[in-house]
N, C-alpha and C positions, 0 to 999 in steps of 0.2 A: 387515514390510510389504511385499509384492513389489509392483517398478514394472510395468506394462505392459509397457514394455522397459527391463528391467533391464541390460542390458549398457551399459558406459561408452563413451561417444564416446572415440576417439584423440585425444588432445592436438592441433589443428589447428596448423600453422605459426603462429608469432607468438604462441603460448600458451605461456607457463612452468608452470602447472601450476594447482593448486587447493587453497587452505590453509583449511579446516575454523575456524570462529569460535566455534561454540555447539555446544550440546550436540544439538538438536533442529532447528537452522536457523544459518543465517548462514556465510559463507565469502567466502574472497576469491581473486579469477583474476589472476593476474600474467602479465604477459608480453604485454599485448595496449595498442596506441597505439591509441584509441575514435578518434581525431582522421583516421586513416589508413582508416576506414569498415570493416565486417565484410564478411570476406567470406561466401559462402553455410554454409561448413564453421563459420565462428566463430561464427556467428548459431546455429548447432544446438546447438553446443559450449554457450554459453551459457545456451541454452532449457533443455537436460538440465541443467546445474547449477543452473539454478531449479528442475527436476521434482526435484531430491535435495536442494537445501540450502533454498531457497525465499527467499533473502534472499543476493544476493552483491553485491561490491562490487569495482570497478576502481580503485585507486588514483592518482593524483598524474596525471589527464588534465588536457590543456589545450585545452578545446572551443569553438570559437562555436558558436552558437545553432543556426545550419544544420548543424552536424557531429554536434548531439545529435539533431538531427532525421533525420539520414542513419541515425544508429544506429538510433533509434525503428522507422524504415519498418524496418529490417533483421531486428527483431525480431519484429514484427507488425505491424497495420493501427492507427495511431496517430489518436487522437480530436482535433478543434478542440478546442482550449482553450474553457468555455463562459464563462470570466470574460473578456468582449470589451475590458477596460479594465484587465485585469489580464496580459494576454497580453504576450511579448514581440516589441518590432516587428520586422517582418519574418521572424516564427516563428510563427505564429498556431496551432501546436499545442502550444508550451509556454506554461504559466500561471507567474507569478513567484509564488514564496514567498517574502515579506521583510515585515519591521517597519518596511522605512524610509519616511520621510514625504519627498514632496518638492512643492513649491508648496502645502504643507497637504492632499497628497491620499496618502495610502498607494499604493504601485506594485505592491504584490501584496495578494496573502492574508496577513492579517497572524497569524491562530491557525489555519493550515489544520494539522490534526491533531491538535486539543486535546484530542481524545476520542476512545477506543477505538474504531476502526473498519476496515472495508478499501473500498477506493475503490471508488465509485462503484456500491453495492450498493441505492442506491435507484433504480438504472436497472434496464429491463427487461434490458439486457444490460450489465452491469455491466465495469468494467477487468478483464483478465487480468493485465496487469504494468504497473506502473509504472516511470519513469524517472527519477531524481532527479539533479540535478546541483551539485554545491556551489562557491558562487563566492565568497560571504562568509561566514566562520564567527566568531561572536564567543566571545572569550578573555577570562578573568577571571588575571591572576596566571602567566599560562602555562597556563591549563587551558581545553581547549574547552569551550562552554558549547551547551546547544540537541541534546542527543543526541535519538534516536529510539530508543524500546522497539518490539520486536516480539515477537511472540506466537505460535506454532505450531497453529493450530487443526486439524491435523492428527493431530499427537501429543495433544492436549487431547483429540479425539474418542475415540482410540484406546486412552488411560487409564479412560473411564469403564466403569462395570461393565457387563455384560450386559443387565443391567433396563432400567437409562437409555436403553441403548442403542436395546433394542428397543421402549421407549415413544418414543423420538424418530422415529420408521422412520416415513414419513409425514408428519409435522406439517409445516407451513408455517410461515411469518412473515413479517409485513407489513414494510417497508420505507419509511422517509418522510424527504424532505429537511425538510418542514416540522416534523416532530417534531423533526430534527437542529436545526434555526432556534433551535427554542424552548428546548432544551436548553443551548445555546450562550450563550442568553441567559438563565437562570438561573443558568449558571456563571459569569456575566460575562465570557465570552470574546466575541471579534466574530464576529457571523454570518457566513457569507459574502456578498460583495455581490450582489446581485439582478441578473441580465442577461435579456435577450432571450430566452434560450435553458434559463435554470433559476429558476425563478422557487419561492416558499415554497408556490405551492398547485398546483405537478404533480401528478400521479396519484401513487398510492401504488403501489406494488409488490408481488407477493407471490412469497417465495423458499423454497426447502425448508429446512429446520433444518438437515439434514444435507446439504451437497451430496457431490456426487462429482466430481472433479478429472476434466477433460476430456483431460487426456494420459495421465495415471499409474494413475487407476481408484481413487485414494486417497481415503476419505472424511475431510468436516472436518465442525468447525463451523460455520454459518455465521448467527452471530447477533451484532449487536452493540451497545455502548454508545452510540455513536455514532447511529447509523441506525434501530435495529431498535424498532418501536413495540409490536408485540404479537404474541402468536401465536394462528394464526385459529383461529376456532370455541371459544377458551378464556374462561373466565369472566376477568375482569380482573385480580383479585384473583392466581389461580392462575397466568395468564398472568404476572404483572410477577413472582411468585416463581421462577417456572423461570428466566424470562431472568436475574435478579438471579444465580439458582445458576450456570448456565452460563457467564456474564460472570467471574463470581469463579473460578469452576473454570480458564477458559481462559488469564487471567493469572497463575495459579500461576507463582510464582517459576520451577519446574522445567521450564518449556514457553518461558522468556524469551530474548531476545539483545537486548544496549545496544549500539546501534550510537554510537559518538564519531565525530563528523563532522572530516574535514580537508578544508581548501579542495583542489579537483582530484578528491575522491570522485563516482563515478560509479555510482550505487548503485538496484539493481532487485531489485524483490519482486515475488512471486507472489501477485495476490489472493483464489486461491480457498482456499489455505490457511495464510493470514496476519492478523494485524489490526495494526495498529500504534497508536502512539501519540508525538504532539511533546512534549517537553518544554519550556518558554517559561520556562527560567531567566536570559535575558539580558536584561531589560529592554529600554533604550533602544539598547544596543550593536547596531551594524548587520548584519545577515543576511541574505542572500539566497542563495537556491535557485531553479534550473530545473526544471519539472516536466512530463513526457509521460505520457499515459495509452494504455495499448494497449488495444483494443478487444476484448471477450472473448466466449464464448457465453452462451446464456441457461442460468442454473444448474440442473441435475438431481441 
């Protein structure tokens, strides 16, 4: 699959290069100290790395919340956290993702990512990128817990047979926050907190089942276990079966990358061409990350 801009950006000053981590997605960028901020050249290098690898990590970073916000602002247009009582004080674009409880109250989102999803698909303009910074990573016996799985929805689409690709063209699906909340309750996960800006009765949105990436033109499957309620105009049983078949295909082993977290990881991913799942295998061992969401376009 050729990208709209296939030429590789030259490695900018201060970057050591890119090391591929997975077959279809995942790469490590070396040599960039994000605490110094990104130059325009570095920011475009990162965006092109995301075009190519979908998930990238900068290891061993030491960032204040304000420095993470500065990185987010160079990559795109960050949005203010929807969870006002779960945002980082003094950095309201950052949402705390954590199981830590203080004074009887969770300081962050406790079950964020516990179902396969892509960030913000229940919005009319879903997130383009997510930037997640690891501050506390739980360990047991010297092994990090709480990995995050990623699936390449672009590679998954490309591996469909031509007949199914043709069938999916023009289909649209309903994405719903209320549906997500109910699925979390059914699975005994903690639903996201309700805030003034994000309520379970928020309007449902319709997005294409096959999405075109706004930068590369690459097609991907855009239906998720976490937020997709139904295929528009399709009988319920038929819709449920098609969605289950697509979800199962997307998370086939060949399309997956497992990210093992380390303190100081600055992980970024492209929500147009990936889905992810957080593994909650750490119980009460403390975990804390800060998340920034970068606004995207209306899916086409």
